[in-house]
N, C-alpha and C positions, 0 to 999 in steps of 0.2 A: 504494500500499499504505500510506504513512505517512497519507492522506488517510482511510482506513478506521479507522484507529486513532485519530487526535487529534478527528475530528469528532463521534463520540459522546461522548467525555469533554467537549469544549467544550459541546456542547448541552445536556448534565446540568448543567455549571456554569452555563449560561445560565439553564435552567430553575428551578435552585435559588436564584441571586441574583435573577431578574427577576420571579418569581411574587409577586403581591400578592392578599390577600383581606381584605376589610374587612367583619366580621360586622355587620349592622345590627340583628338580632333573634334571640333563641333563645326557644323556647316548648315548652310541653309540652301540647299540644291534646287528648290521650285517653291514656287507660290502657288496656294489652292484657294478654291472660292471662298473658303472660310478662315483662311490663315496662310500658314507655311507648312512646309515638310521639312524636319530638321534631321540631320544625320550626326549621330554620335559614335566616336569609336573610341575603344579602349580595351583595357585587359582587367578581369576580375579573377580574383583568387582568394583562398581562405589560408591567412597566416596565423598558425597557431602560437608563434612567439609573441603576438600581440595581446594574448590572453593572460590577464595577470595570475588568476588562481589555478595551480597545477591540477587540482581536480576536475575542474570545469575543461581545461584544456584536453586532458586526457579523455575524458568522457565526449567531447566534442570531435576529437580526432578519430576516436572509434565510431561513433555517431555517424560521422560524415563518410567513413570508409565503408559502412554497412548501405548508406543511402546511396552513394556514389553519385547520383544525378538528381538535380532539383529542377522542377518546372515551375515558372510564374504563370499566372493567369494575365489576360490583358488587363492593363492598370492605367489608371489616371494620375499623372503626376501636376500636381499645382506647384507654379513658381512664383517666387515672391523676391522683392527687392526690400532687404532688411533697413538698407540705408535711406529708404523713402517710405517710412512708416509701414514697412510689409505690404506695400500696395501689389496687388495680383499681376504679374507681369503676362500671365497666361496659363493654359492648360496643355498639356501634351498627353495624346494616346499612345502607350507604348505596346506593341505587340507582345504575345507570349515569348519568353525566352528560357531556354534549357540550358543549364549549366553543370559541369562537373565540380562537385564541391569537396573532392577529396583533398587533402591537406596539401597545399603547394601547387596544385594542378591550375596552370594559367590558362583561362578563356578568352580568346579574342573575340570582342563583340563588335558588332556593326549593326546598329540599330536606326531604323527609320522610323520618326514619330511624327504625327500630325500635330500640329500647334494651332491653337485657337487664342487670339489675343485676350488680355483680361481688361484691366481697368484703364480705358483710352486716356484719361486725364492723367494717371500716373505714368504712363508710357509716353506721353507728350512731355510732361516734365522732366524726364530723363533725356529724351532727344534734345529738349531745349537746353539743358545744362551742357550736354556733350557739344551741341553745335556752337555755344557760347564760349565753350573751353573751360568750363567750371567742374568737368567731370575727371578727377584724376584715376580714380579707381571706381569699380562697380562691384558689389556683392550680389550674387545671386544664390538663393536657396531652393531648393526642390524638395517637395515632401509627397510621399506616397504610401498608401497602404496596398501591400501587394499579398495577395492568396499564393501559397506555395504548396507542391505538394512532390511527393518522391513515389513513382511507381503508383500504386492504388492508395498509399496513405497521405491524408491531407496533413500539412504541417502548421495549418492555421494562417493567421494574417500577420505579416510584419509590417511594421512602419520603418520607412527608410527615408531617410533624410540626408542631403548632399549641398555642401556648399562650396562656392567657387568664387574666388575673387580675380577680377579682370583689372589688368593695368595696361593701359595701351592696348596692344592685341595680344598680350600674353596672359596666361593663366598664372597667377602667383601663387595662390594657395589653395589646396583642395582638402575638404573635412567632409567625412561622413560619419553617420550616426546610426 
């Protein structure tokens, strides 16, 4: 009974601390009638060295070795601008993604997502700041609730959050939760 209570909590802690995602490219290859299509390319992997507690790390490595692959459902990501009172920049529809979650296995991802604009007044304020030369850097934060499964087992819904700081045309800092 105790195992049934502590294992899901430990696996969630492992997933939160071990997941790594390095973005290598973000582009807008085309515009659509409702917004734009974005392409995000990067690498995802699980890094057990990032997990603080040894018991959680060991259980996580064992659990991901058993699960091997995890598939997400189609998800909606909301993108906010923390420097502009968390104005909603837009939403993105992300297709289902399947990845290998075994320790250290690197997954090259190439995701096409349909974007829809958010708060037009907020977007206009950012554009005006950029055009007037007042925008040195821009922090963008994406949040999503993603349903996961491994084979026939549902792994529940995970809240995923990623922040990116752009300065000039460079990504300065990228963090995830």
